matplotlib code that plots the C-alpha trace (Angstrom):
import matplotlib.pyplot as plt

x = [44.8, 47.3, 49.7, 52.0, 54.8, 56.9, 56.6, 59.0, 59.5, 62.3, 63.4, 66.7, 66.4, 62.6, 60.6, 57.2, 55.9, 57.2, 56.9, 53.3, 51.6, 48.4, 46.2, 43.4, 41.0, 38.8, 35.6, 37.0, 37.0, 39.7, 39.7, 43.0, 42.4, 44.5, 45.8, 48.0, 51.5, 50.4, 51.9, 48.6, 49.4, 52.9, 51.5, 49.7, 52.8, 54.8, 52.3, 52.6, 56.4, 56.4, 58.7, 61.6, 60.8, 61.9, 59.7, 57.5, 54.4, 52.7, 49.9, 48.2, 51.5, 53.7, 56.3, 55.1, 58.7, 59.3, 56.2, 56.6, 55.1, 52.5, 51.4, 51.3, 49.1, 46.6, 46.4, 46.7, 45.3, 45.7, 43.9, 46.0, 44.8, 45.9, 47.1, 49.4, 47.9, 50.6, 49.4, 46.2, 44.9, 41.2, 39.3, 38.8, 42.5, 43.4, 40.8, 42.0, 45.5, 43.9, 43.9, 47.6, 48.5, 46.2, 47.5, 49.9, 52.1, 52.2, 50.8, 48.2, 44.6, 41.8, 39.9, 36.2, 36.9, 38.9, 36.2, 33.6, 35.7, 36.3, 32.7, 31.6, 34.2, 33.1, 29.4, 30.1, 32.0, 29.6, 32.3, 30.8, 29.7, 33.2, 35.0, 36.4, 37.3, 40.9, 41.9, 43.6, 40.1, 38.6, 37.7, 39.5, 36.5, 36.2, 39.9, 39.6, 36.6, 38.6, 41.4, 38.9, 37.5, 41.0, 41.2, 37.9, 38.9, 42.1, 39.8, 42.4, 41.8, 42.9, 42.0, 43.9, 42.3, 44.0, 41.2, 39.2, 36.4, 38.6, 37.7, 34.2, 30.9, 28.3, 26.4, 29.6, 30.9, 27.7, 28.0, 31.7, 31.3, 28.2, 30.1, 33.0, 30.5, 29.0, 32.4, 33.3, 30.4, 32.3, 34.4, 38.1, 38.0, 39.2, 39.7, 42.0, 41.1, 42.9, 40.2, 40.0, 36.2, 35.5, 31.8, 32.6, 34.9, 32.1, 29.5, 31.4, 34.3, 34.2, 37.4, 39.7, 43.3, 44.0, 47.5, 49.4, 53.0, 53.7, 52.4, 49.3, 47.1, 44.3, 43.0, 40.0, 36.3, 35.3, 33.3, 36.1, 38.9, 37.0, 36.1, 35.9, 39.0, 41.1, 40.1, 40.8, 44.2, 45.2, 43.5, 44.0, 40.4, 37.0, 36.1, 32.7, 31.6, 32.8, 30.9, 27.7, 28.1, 28.3, 25.3, 23.2, 23.5, 21.2, 18.4]
y = [275.1, 275.5, 272.8, 273.3, 270.7, 270.5, 274.2, 275.3, 278.8, 279.7, 282.9, 282.2, 279.3, 279.6, 277.3, 279.0, 276.6, 273.0, 270.8, 271.7, 269.9, 271.3, 271.3, 273.7, 273.0, 275.2, 276.2, 275.5, 277.9, 276.6, 277.9, 277.9, 277.9, 277.5, 279.5, 282.6, 281.6, 278.6, 279.9, 280.6, 284.0, 282.9, 280.3, 283.1, 285.3, 282.4, 281.9, 285.6, 285.4, 287.7, 285.5, 283.2, 279.5, 276.0, 273.5, 274.1, 276.3, 275.5, 277.4, 275.4, 273.4, 276.5, 277.2, 280.5, 281.6, 281.6, 283.5, 287.1, 289.5, 290.7, 287.2, 286.3, 289.4, 288.3, 284.9, 285.5, 288.3, 289.0, 291.0, 291.5, 292.1, 295.8, 298.4, 301.4, 304.5, 307.1, 309.0, 310.9, 308.8, 308.6, 305.4, 305.1, 305.6, 302.8, 300.5, 301.3, 300.0, 296.6, 296.9, 297.7, 294.1, 294.6, 298.0, 298.7, 300.9, 303.2, 306.2, 304.4, 305.2, 302.8, 301.1, 300.2, 296.8, 298.4, 301.0, 298.3, 296.3, 299.3, 300.3, 296.7, 296.5, 299.8, 298.7, 295.3, 296.7, 299.6, 302.2, 304.0, 307.0, 307.5, 307.1, 310.6, 310.5, 310.4, 307.0, 309.0, 310.0, 306.5, 304.4, 301.0, 299.2, 301.5, 301.2, 297.4, 297.5, 299.8, 297.2, 294.4, 296.4, 296.6, 292.8, 292.3, 294.8, 292.8, 289.7, 287.0, 283.3, 282.6, 285.0, 284.9, 286.6, 287.1, 287.8, 289.6, 290.8, 291.6, 295.3, 295.1, 295.3, 292.5, 293.7, 294.0, 290.7, 289.1, 291.0, 290.3, 286.5, 286.5, 288.3, 285.9, 283.0, 284.5, 285.2, 281.5, 280.5, 281.9, 279.4, 279.2, 280.7, 279.5, 281.2, 280.6, 282.4, 282.7, 283.0, 283.0, 282.8, 279.1, 279.7, 281.5, 278.7, 276.2, 278.3, 279.2, 276.8, 273.9, 272.6, 273.4, 273.2, 273.1, 274.3, 274.3, 275.4, 275.5, 272.0, 270.6, 268.9, 268.0, 268.9, 267.9, 268.5, 271.2, 268.9, 266.4, 269.0, 271.0, 267.9, 268.4, 266.3, 268.0, 271.5, 270.6, 269.3, 272.5, 275.2, 273.4, 273.9, 272.5, 274.7, 273.1, 273.7, 277.3, 278.0, 276.4, 278.6, 281.7, 280.6, 280.0, 283.8, 284.4, 282.0]
z = [-28.6, -25.8, -24.5, -21.6, -21.0, -17.9, -17.2, -14.5, -13.3, -10.8, -9.2, -7.7, -5.3, -5.2, -7.5, -8.2, -10.8, -10.8, -13.8, -14.8, -17.7, -19.1, -22.2, -23.1, -25.9, -28.0, -26.2, -22.8, -19.9, -17.5, -14.0, -12.2, -8.4, -5.3, -2.3, -2.5, -3.6, -5.5, -8.8, -10.5, -12.0, -12.9, -15.2, -17.2, -17.1, -18.6, -21.4, -22.3, -22.0, -19.0, -17.0, -17.9, -17.8, -18.8, -20.5, -23.5, -24.2, -27.5, -29.1, -31.9, -32.2, -32.4, -29.7, -28.2, -27.6, -31.3, -32.3, -33.3, -30.8, -33.2, -34.0, -30.3, -29.6, -32.3, -30.7, -27.0, -24.9, -21.2, -18.5, -15.4, -11.8, -11.8, -14.3, -13.7, -15.3, -15.6, -18.6, -19.2, -22.1, -22.7, -22.1, -25.9, -26.6, -24.1, -25.6, -29.1, -28.2, -28.3, -32.1, -32.4, -33.5, -36.5, -37.6, -40.4, -38.1, -35.1, -36.9, -39.0, -38.4, -37.4, -40.1, -40.1, -38.5, -35.8, -35.1, -34.8, -32.4, -30.2, -30.2, -29.3, -26.5, -25.0, -25.1, -23.6, -20.6, -20.0, -20.7, -23.7, -21.7, -20.2, -23.6, -23.5, -19.9, -18.7, -17.2, -14.4, -13.2, -13.1, -10.1, -9.7, -11.1, -14.1, -14.9, -14.8, -17.2, -19.5, -19.8, -20.2, -23.1, -24.5, -24.3, -26.0, -28.8, -29.3, -30.0, -29.4, -29.7, -26.2, -23.4, -20.1, -17.1, -13.8, -11.3, -13.9, -11.5, -8.5, -8.5, -9.8, -8.0, -8.2, -11.3, -13.3, -12.0, -13.4, -16.7, -17.2, -16.7, -18.8, -21.6, -21.4, -21.6, -24.7, -26.2, -25.8, -28.0, -31.0, -32.9, -32.1, -28.6, -25.2, -21.8, -18.8, -15.6, -12.3, -9.6, -5.9, -5.8, -5.9, -6.5, -9.7, -10.7, -10.2, -11.9, -15.0, -15.5, -18.0, -16.4, -13.5, -12.4, -8.6, -7.7, -4.4, -3.9, -7.6, -8.4, -9.9, -7.3, -9.6, -13.1, -15.0, -14.6, -12.1, -9.7, -9.5, -9.1, -6.4, -4.4, -0.6, 0.2, -2.4, -1.3, 2.4, 1.4, -0.3, 1.8, 5.2, 6.2, 5.5, 2.5, 2.0, 5.6, 5.4, 2.1, 3.5, 6.6, 4.4, 2.4, 5.5, 6.3, 3.3, 4.3]

ax = plt.figure().add_subplot(projection="3d")
ax.plot(x, y, z, "-o")
ax.set_aspect("equal")
plt.show()
Protein backbone atom coordinates (compact mmCIF):
# COMPACT_ATOMS: atom_id res chain seq x y z
CA UNK A 1 0.00 0.00 0.00
CA UNK A 2 2.73 2.47 0.99
CA UNK A 3 6.33 2.31 -0.18
CA UNK A 4 9.05 4.70 0.97
CA UNK A 5 12.35 4.79 -0.89
CA UNK A 6 15.47 6.58 0.38
CA UNK A 7 13.44 9.15 2.32
CA UNK A 8 15.68 11.96 3.57
CA UNK A 9 14.54 15.07 5.43
CA UNK A 10 16.94 17.89 6.20
CA UNK A 11 16.48 21.20 7.96
CA UNK A 12 19.53 23.23 7.12
CA UNK A 13 22.56 21.23 8.18
CA UNK A 14 20.48 18.89 10.35
CA UNK A 15 19.46 15.54 8.85
CA UNK A 16 16.30 14.41 10.63
CA UNK A 17 15.54 11.32 8.50
CA UNK A 18 18.41 9.68 6.66
CA UNK A 19 17.75 7.40 3.68
CA UNK A 20 14.77 5.48 5.08
CA UNK A 21 13.28 2.56 3.14
CA UNK A 22 9.93 1.20 4.25
CA UNK A 23 6.92 -0.73 2.97
CA UNK A 24 3.49 -1.09 4.56
CA UNK A 25 0.99 -3.69 3.39
CA UNK A 26 -2.80 -3.86 3.63
CA UNK A 27 -3.91 -5.07 7.06
CA UNK A 28 -0.64 -4.10 8.72
CA UNK A 29 -0.34 -1.97 11.85
CA UNK A 30 3.21 -0.65 11.80
CA UNK A 31 4.56 0.79 15.04
CA UNK A 32 7.36 3.35 14.69
CA UNK A 33 9.36 3.51 17.92
CA UNK A 34 12.56 5.09 19.15
CA UNK A 35 13.80 7.84 21.48
CA UNK A 36 12.98 11.52 21.17
CA UNK A 37 14.64 13.07 18.16
CA UNK A 38 14.77 9.80 16.22
CA UNK A 39 12.74 11.25 13.32
CA UNK A 40 9.57 9.23 13.91
CA UNK A 41 7.01 12.01 13.53
CA UNK A 42 8.93 13.52 10.63
CA UNK A 43 8.34 10.32 8.64
CA UNK A 44 4.58 10.78 9.02
CA UNK A 45 4.82 14.47 8.14
CA UNK A 46 6.69 13.59 4.97
CA UNK A 47 3.98 11.12 3.93
CA UNK A 48 1.36 13.87 4.32
CA UNK A 49 3.59 16.35 2.45
CA UNK A 50 4.04 18.46 5.57
CA UNK A 51 7.83 18.72 5.21
CA UNK A 52 10.16 18.88 2.19
CA UNK A 53 12.08 15.69 1.45
CA UNK A 54 14.12 13.82 -1.10
CA UNK A 55 13.44 10.25 -2.13
CA UNK A 56 10.10 8.74 -3.07
CA UNK A 57 6.83 8.07 -1.27
CA UNK A 58 4.43 5.88 -3.23
CA UNK A 59 0.82 5.08 -2.33
CA UNK A 60 -0.44 2.08 -4.29
CA UNK A 61 2.23 2.87 -6.88
CA UNK A 62 1.38 6.56 -7.19
CA UNK A 63 3.87 9.27 -6.26
CA UNK A 64 2.22 11.02 -3.32
CA UNK A 65 3.76 14.32 -4.41
CA UNK A 66 1.74 14.20 -7.63
CA UNK A 67 -1.58 13.27 -6.07
CA UNK A 68 -4.19 16.00 -5.83
CA UNK A 69 -4.88 17.07 -2.25
CA UNK A 70 -8.47 15.77 -2.40
CA UNK A 71 -7.31 12.39 -3.67
CA UNK A 72 -4.62 12.24 -0.99
CA UNK A 73 -7.16 13.09 1.72
CA UNK A 74 -9.38 10.21 0.64
CA UNK A 75 -6.45 7.81 0.82
CA UNK A 76 -4.38 9.03 3.76
CA UNK A 77 -5.56 10.42 7.12
CA UNK A 78 -3.49 11.72 10.00
CA UNK A 79 -4.02 12.33 13.69
CA UNK A 80 -1.33 14.60 15.15
CA UNK A 81 -0.17 14.80 18.78
CA UNK A 82 -1.86 18.15 19.45
CA UNK A 83 -4.34 20.43 17.75
CA UNK A 84 -4.63 24.23 18.10
CA UNK A 85 -8.28 25.19 18.64
CA UNK A 86 -8.61 28.88 17.87
CA UNK A 87 -12.25 29.01 16.77
CA UNK A 88 -15.42 28.09 18.61
CA UNK A 89 -16.51 25.25 16.34
CA UNK A 90 -18.67 22.54 17.85
CA UNK A 91 -17.39 19.00 18.19
CA UNK A 92 -19.75 17.87 15.43
CA UNK A 93 -18.54 20.62 13.08
CA UNK A 94 -14.91 19.61 13.59
CA UNK A 95 -15.71 15.93 13.01
CA UNK A 96 -17.70 16.83 9.90
CA UNK A 97 -14.60 18.43 8.39
CA UNK A 98 -13.32 14.90 7.94
CA UNK A 99 -15.87 14.54 5.13
CA UNK A 100 -14.66 17.58 3.18
CA UNK A 101 -12.71 15.49 0.66
CA UNK A 102 -15.97 13.79 -0.31
CA UNK A 103 -18.06 16.97 -0.68
CA UNK A 104 -18.97 18.73 -3.92
CA UNK A 105 -17.82 22.08 -2.53
CA UNK A 106 -17.29 24.20 0.55
CA UNK A 107 -20.96 25.15 0.88
CA UNK A 108 -22.46 21.80 -0.07
CA UNK A 109 -24.45 19.99 2.59
CA UNK A 110 -23.76 16.57 4.07
CA UNK A 111 -25.33 13.59 2.37
CA UNK A 112 -26.65 10.45 4.04
CA UNK A 113 -23.27 8.73 3.77
CA UNK A 114 -21.56 11.71 5.38
CA UNK A 115 -24.11 11.83 8.19
CA UNK A 116 -23.64 8.13 8.90
CA UNK A 117 -19.85 8.48 8.93
CA UNK A 118 -19.99 11.38 11.40
CA UNK A 119 -22.45 9.58 13.68
CA UNK A 120 -20.31 6.44 13.72
CA UNK A 121 -17.16 8.44 14.45
CA UNK A 122 -18.80 10.30 17.35
CA UNK A 123 -20.06 7.04 18.80
CA UNK A 124 -16.73 5.23 18.44
CA UNK A 125 -14.84 7.98 20.25
CA UNK A 126 -17.41 8.59 22.98
CA UNK A 127 -18.06 12.18 21.89
CA UNK A 128 -21.74 11.98 20.97
CA UNK A 129 -22.93 13.72 24.14
CA UNK A 130 -20.52 16.62 23.55
CA UNK A 131 -21.43 17.03 19.88
CA UNK A 132 -22.86 20.56 20.37
CA UNK A 133 -20.10 21.67 22.73
CA UNK A 134 -17.47 24.20 21.62
CA UNK A 135 -14.03 22.66 21.18
CA UNK A 136 -12.66 25.63 23.14
CA UNK A 137 -14.27 24.18 26.27
CA UNK A 138 -12.91 20.64 25.92
CA UNK A 139 -10.21 18.99 27.99
CA UNK A 140 -7.04 17.84 26.25
CA UNK A 141 -8.29 14.28 26.11
CA UNK A 142 -11.69 15.28 24.76
CA UNK A 143 -10.06 17.44 22.09
CA UNK A 144 -7.85 14.54 20.99
CA UNK A 145 -10.88 12.26 20.79
CA UNK A 146 -12.66 14.87 18.67
CA UNK A 147 -9.86 14.92 16.12
CA UNK A 148 -9.65 11.13 16.21
CA UNK A 149 -13.35 11.13 15.34
CA UNK A 150 -12.57 13.46 12.45
CA UNK A 151 -9.99 10.96 11.17
CA UNK A 152 -12.49 8.09 11.47
CA UNK A 153 -15.11 10.14 9.61
CA UNK A 154 -12.56 10.76 6.85
CA UNK A 155 -12.31 6.96 6.45
CA UNK A 156 -8.95 6.83 4.65
CA UNK A 157 -7.23 3.67 3.47
CA UNK A 158 -4.06 4.49 5.40
CA UNK A 159 -4.34 6.03 8.87
CA UNK A 160 -1.30 7.78 10.37
CA UNK A 161 -1.31 8.24 14.14
CA UNK A 162 1.25 10.33 16.02
CA UNK A 163 0.99 9.32 19.70
CA UNK A 164 -2.79 8.85 19.34
CA UNK A 165 -3.47 8.18 23.04
CA UNK A 166 -0.95 10.63 24.48
CA UNK A 167 -3.67 12.71 26.21
CA UNK A 168 -6.15 9.95 26.97
CA UNK A 169 -6.89 8.17 30.22
CA UNK A 170 -6.61 4.38 30.43
CA UNK A 171 -10.17 3.51 29.46
CA UNK A 172 -9.98 5.56 26.27
CA UNK A 173 -6.49 4.24 25.48
CA UNK A 174 -7.97 0.76 25.57
CA UNK A 175 -11.00 1.78 23.53
CA UNK A 176 -9.01 3.69 20.90
CA UNK A 177 -6.56 0.87 20.26
CA UNK A 178 -9.45 -1.59 20.21
CA UNK A 179 -11.28 0.55 17.64
CA UNK A 180 -8.21 0.80 15.45
CA UNK A 181 -7.80 -2.98 15.62
CA UNK A 182 -11.42 -3.41 14.50
CA UNK A 183 -10.97 -0.78 11.77
CA UNK A 184 -8.01 -2.74 10.40
CA UNK A 185 -10.21 -5.79 9.86
CA UNK A 186 -11.96 -3.97 7.05
CA UNK A 187 -10.48 -4.63 3.59
CA UNK A 188 -8.01 -2.14 2.17
CA UNK A 189 -6.89 -0.58 5.47
CA UNK A 190 -3.49 -0.08 7.11
CA UNK A 191 -2.19 1.94 10.06
CA UNK A 192 1.15 3.51 10.94
CA UNK A 193 1.51 4.71 14.54
CA UNK A 194 4.29 6.62 16.25
CA UNK A 195 4.33 5.44 19.87
CA UNK A 196 6.57 5.88 22.89
CA UNK A 197 4.83 3.16 24.90
CA UNK A 198 6.67 -0.01 23.92
CA UNK A 199 4.04 -2.13 25.66
CA UNK A 200 1.36 -0.80 23.30
CA UNK A 201 3.67 -1.46 20.35
CA UNK A 202 4.11 -5.07 21.44
CA UNK A 203 0.42 -5.57 22.20
CA UNK A 204 -1.07 -4.11 19.02
CA UNK A 205 1.55 -3.92 16.29
CA UNK A 206 1.81 -6.40 13.46
CA UNK A 207 5.18 -4.91 12.51
CA UNK A 208 7.65 -2.39 13.87
CA UNK A 209 10.28 0.11 12.78
CA UNK A 210 12.94 1.06 15.32
CA UNK A 211 14.62 4.41 14.60
CA UNK A 212 17.54 6.26 16.12
CA UNK A 213 19.00 9.59 14.99
CA UNK A 214 17.05 9.54 11.74
CA UNK A 215 18.05 6.06 10.67
CA UNK A 216 16.41 2.65 10.66
CA UNK A 217 17.96 0.39 13.28
CA UNK A 218 15.61 -2.52 12.62
CA UNK A 219 12.30 -3.27 10.89
CA UNK A 220 10.18 -6.38 10.66
CA UNK A 221 8.19 -8.39 13.19
CA UNK A 222 7.59 -6.78 16.58
CA UNK A 223 9.44 -9.36 18.73
CA UNK A 224 12.52 -9.22 16.51
CA UNK A 225 12.63 -5.43 16.25
CA UNK A 226 12.05 -4.91 19.98
CA UNK A 227 14.67 -7.47 20.99
CA UNK A 228 16.56 -6.59 24.23
CA UNK A 229 19.91 -5.91 22.56
CA UNK A 230 18.39 -3.59 19.96
CA UNK A 231 16.44 -1.58 22.53
CA UNK A 232 19.52 -1.25 24.73
CA UNK A 233 21.51 -0.02 21.74
CA UNK A 234 18.96 2.70 20.95
CA UNK A 235 17.81 3.76 24.43
CA UNK A 236 21.21 3.35 26.11
CA UNK A 237 19.63 1.45 28.98
CA UNK A 238 18.37 -2.03 29.83
CA UNK A 239 14.78 -1.51 28.70
CA UNK A 240 13.66 -5.05 29.56
CA UNK A 241 14.95 -4.74 33.15
CA UNK A 242 13.21 -1.38 33.52
CA UNK A 243 9.90 -2.73 32.20
CA UNK A 244 10.07 -5.80 34.44
CA UNK A 245 10.76 -3.56 37.41
CA UNK A 246 7.66 -1.51 36.65
CA UNK A 247 5.56 -4.65 36.28
CA UNK A 248 6.77 -5.99 39.62
CA UNK A 249 5.11 -3.02 41.35
CA UNK A 250 1.74 -4.57 40.48
CA UNK A 251 2.43 -8.04 41.83
